[in-house]
N, C-alpha and C positions, 0 to 999 in steps of 0.2 A: 714027711708023713703027712702034712697038708699038700704038698704035690701030688704024692701019689693018690690022693684022693682026688684030685681035681680031673677035668678031664685034659683032651691036648688043646682043646680049643680055648680054654676056658684058663691058662695059665697064665698066672700073675707077670703081669710085666710093668714093673720098675719106672714110674716118673722119668727117674734121669737117662734112662734109655732112652722115650719119648721124648723128650724135647733137647734131647743136649747135641743130634746129629744139625735139627733145622737151625738150633741157635751158633752152633758155629757156622754152620752155610752163610749168614745172615750178617754176622760178625764180618765175616770173609766178605762178602758180597761190600758190604758198608765202606771196608776197609780199599776194596779193591775202585769202590767208588771213587772214595777221596781222593786216593792217589789221583786217579784221570782225571777228577776235579782240577785238582793243584796242578796238574802239568797242563792241562788246559790253561787254569789262569796266568803261569806263567808264560805261556805263549803268548796270550794274548796281553800282556803285561809289556813282553818284550815288544811286540807289534807296537802296540800303544807308544811306546817308548822311543820304538824308534823312528814312529811315524813326527812325536812331537818333536824331535831332535833334527826332522826333516822340514820339520815348517818352519821350527826356528831359524834352522840355513836361511832357507829360501826368505823367510823373513825378513834377517839382519841383510841378506842381499838386496832385498828392493832396496830397507833404508838405504842401506848405502848407494845403493842407485840412483833414489830420488834424492838424498841429499848428500851430493857433495862435500868436502870441504870447504869448499871454496867456490860458491856462484857469482856471477857479473851482478847490476842493478837489476831487477825485475822488469825497468823500463827498457825494452831494447828497440823496439818500434818508435822511428823518427816524431811521428805526429803524436803521436801518448805524451815521448820524451818532451815533447814542446808547449801538449797542457798543464806536464806537470810542474813544468819550470816557471809559468804561470802561476800557478796555485801556490808554489815553495816562497815565488817571490811578492802574493798578495797583489795581486794585478790590479784591483781596482783601487787596493791603498795605494798602490804605487803610479795609477794613474793619476788618485788626486792630485799627488806631490808634485807629478811633472807639472801638471795645468798648472798649480799657483808656481811653479816656477817660468814660466811660460809667459805667466801672470807680469812677474815681478821682469821681466825681462822689457815684457810690451808696454809698460807704464812708464819706465825708465828714462828720464828725458837728455837722450844722448843719441845718435844715427842709430838705424836699425840695419843690421848686421847679419843675414842669411845665416851664413856658415857659421861663425859664433852663435846665434839662436842655434841650431841645429846642435853644435859640440854642446853648448849647453842644458839643451833637454837630453840628451842621450848618456849625456856622462852623469846626470840627476837622475837619469832612472834608471841606471844600471848599480849606482850607490843605494838608491831607495830599494832594487831588490835584494843585493846581499844584506843586506841592514835586515830586512823580513824573514829570509834565509838563516841568518842566524839568529833572529827572535823565537821561530821554530823549531831549530833544532836545541835550543836550551827550555822549551815551555814542554817538551814533549809528554812528557809526565804530569801535568796540566793540565794539557789541552785533552788528553787521554781523559779526564772526568769532567770534561763541559760538552753538554749536544751542540753548542755552536760550533766546536774546534776537535770534535772527536774522529773527524772524519779529513783530517788533515792528512797531507802526500806523507808526512814522516810517522807521523802516528798510526796510518794505515798499511806502513811496509810499503808504500809505493815506491819511496824513493828514500834509498838509506841513506842512515846519517854522516856518512863520508862523504857521498855525495852529494848529499845538501852542502856539507860543508865545500868543496870543491868547487861546486857551482858558487858560493859567495865568494870564494878566494878569487875565481878566474873575475866573474861579474865586478867587484869591487874594484881591483885592479887596473880594472880596465876603466871603469870608471871613472875614477878617480886621475888617472893619466890621459883622460881625452879632457876631464876638467883643466887638467893644472898645462897640458901642453897645446890644446884648443883654444880654451879660453883665456884664463890667466889665474896666479897663485892665489888670490884671493876667492874666486869659486871653488878651489880644490882644497883648501883651508876650511871654511867651511862645510864642503861637504864630507872632511875624515871628519871635524865636530860634529856633524850630526851623526853620521854614523857609527861614533864612539856612544854618545850622549844618548841613542837608542840603547843599542847591544850592550852598553860596560853600567850603564844609571838607571835607564827608566827598565828597561827588562829586569833586572834584580830588585830593584826598589818597589815591584809592583805587590810582590807577598812582605814587603816591610812595612811600609807607610804610605799613606793616603797621599802625599807630597809628590806620589807618582805622577799624577794630572798633572801638576804646575808642571813637572819638567815634562811630560808628553806633548803637553800645550808646546813650549817652548821647542821643540822636535818640529812641529807644526807648523811653525812660524818661519823656519829658518828657509824652508826652499824660495821663497819669493827673495831673502835677502841674498839666497844664489842668482837669482835670476838676474835682479837689482843690477850686482858684481857682475855679472858677466856681461852686461848691457855699458854698464861707466866706468870699469875699474875702481869703485870706491863705494863706500856707504854713507848716503846724508838721511836728511830730514825726510824724504819722502819715504826712504827706503825702511826708518825705521817706523813711520807710522805705518806704511802697506801690512809688517812685520806684527805690528799692534795688533791690525786688524785681524791678521790669522791668529794670534795669539787667544786675543779672547773669544774669538769664534768656538773654538774647541770647546770650551767651558760648557754652554748651551746641545752645542751636538753632542758632544760626548756623557755627559749628567743625563740624557735621555734618553741615549742607547744603553747605559748600563742599570737604570732602573728596570728594568723588565728582564735584566739578565742578572739577576743579585743571588739569584739561586747556583746558578752555575759559578758565580764567581766566589760564592761563599762555601759551594761542592771542594772546589776546586785551592784554597788559601790565599785569594787573592784580597790584599787590604785594600777596596776601595769606595769611594765615599758613600755612594747609596746602599754598602754594607753596613757600614762602620758607625755613619753618623748619616742619615739620610734627610736629614734637615740642612743639615750642613750643604748637601748636595741638593738639595731645594733654592739654599740662598745663593750659593755659585752661581748658577746656570741663571739665577737673574738680575744677578750683580754685572755678569761680564755682556749683558746685552743691554746694561746702559754704559760701560765701556765702549760698546763699539758705535753706539749713537756719542759718546761724547768725542771718542777720535775723527768720525765721518765730520763731525763741528771743525773740529780742531787742522782739519787737512787745507783746507782754502785757508786759512789763520795763519795757516806755517808756509803758504805760497807752493803749496804743490798740486791743489788743484784751486779752480775756480770756484763760485758759491754757489753755482748750481747744485754741484755735488752734495753738498748739505742740507740745502732743499730736495732734491730727490732719491736720496736715499733715506731720506724724514719718516716719511708715511711704512718703508721696505722695515727699517729697523724699530717704528716705534710696534707694529703688528709683531715682529720677533720678538718682542717684549712683550706683548697682551700674550703671548703662547707662554711664555717661561712665567708669567705671573699667575697665570692658568694653571701651571704645571707647579708652580710654590701652593696656591692656594690648598688643590686637590690633587696628588698627585697619587694617579693611576696609572694602566697604562693607555687612556687611550688620549688622556695629556698627553705623555710622555711620548708617544708614537707622533703624535700631531707634532709638536716643538722638535722631536728626530726629522721628520720629514722635512717640515719646513725650512731647516737650517740646510739642507739639501740642493735646497731652492734659492736660499738665502745668498751663500758665497759665490754664486757664479754672478746672481744678478750686482752683488756689489764690485765684483770685478769688472766685470762692463764699465757698471758705471763712471768707478774709478780712471780704467780706461778712454773713456770719450772726453771724460773732464779735466782729464791733464793740463796744468796750465801750460808748460812748455812741450811743443811741439818740434823735433830737430828744422825736419823740410818749412814750419814757416817761419821758422830763427835764419834758415838758412836764405830763404829770400830776401831777410829784412838787413840783415847784414850786409849786403852791397851797397844800396841804399847809404847805411850810415857811414860806411866808408868816402860813398862818394861826396854826401853830407861833408867831411872832413876834409877832404881835399879839398874840396871849394873852398871850402873857408879860409884852408891854410896857404892856397894862390892869389886868394883877395888878399888877402895880410900882406904875402910878399908882394904883389902890384902896389901896395897903398903906400907901404913903409918902405921899399928898394924897388926905386923905379929904373934904376940903373941897371940893376939885373935883368927888366926885363928889354931892353934899349940894346941898339947892335953897336958893336964894336966900334964903330965911327961916330955913332951918338952919344955914345960913351967920352969917348977924348976931346970932341969939341963941348961937353959938357965939363970934363975937367976943364979944360984948359978957361 
């Protein structure tokens, strides 16, 4: 009825008819768009996954190319390798060992043989280099914690541990062979003892007890004994006095050095007097400067040097004791450095004075010996002539006297 009354232009339109088709179109568009986006996303995921896999494959191949399962020692250049060997052997420390060995040979009261002198020097240097290499091999974890040693060649990887031990084996075997066959068995025994003492006793003891300083001082006292034994073939009172001087010198030298390295030693866990017992460190440095003075006075009494040695070394040792006393009274970086630096000057001066004033020079004794023999022969001849005159007579005179 209502429919009939309305004009065609005013015909009622249902809301469902108006909005149903656009809604269906919109929903269809959203669905289609979602399908398209999903397809694009899956394609992108596949592409990115393929790229990641390709990058991983390339990266792994690069890693494999750069890091092979076996690679040679980092040091292949000859010049660089020699430099690394010098650092591995602690060249300055080995030089000090060699110099004290040469001093022991030079001051010994026996003829100077250039060949055995050279063999003794080279052999001792090679054994010292081997000992220092083994020492660095054992202390890599601790050297890496200390500012003074963190750049050592094994710590930084410039020399592999296997390479370092190979160097120590070759150097040690060569050095001991030279000492045994080129000098004598006593020098080889002393060299081997010092090698074992340094690598197997002193090195591990550094982390156990402060007694390591006394053991380390014994290590420093043996090289002059090697030189003395290489020259004389034996060890007598003069060798022990010379070794005692080197032994006592180690304490003011090392205690002054270790004083400014206390943070490093503490960080690495080393048991040093400067860290665990600073008072003992100061007292020990002072005491052993007095021991040096006492041994210098004892040398002429034991007929090792003349009395000028005691007089000439007195001001040198007195100033050394004075610096040690200042370090004892006021321990700081300044007094410890002064004591350490003077110790580097004190030792060579002491060795030079020992050499100049040694009591027995072989060439002097060699000149005096013929005179003594001539005197003995003359006395014996005169005795025979006085008491046995018939021996000096001719056969005819002897027969006539007998009749």
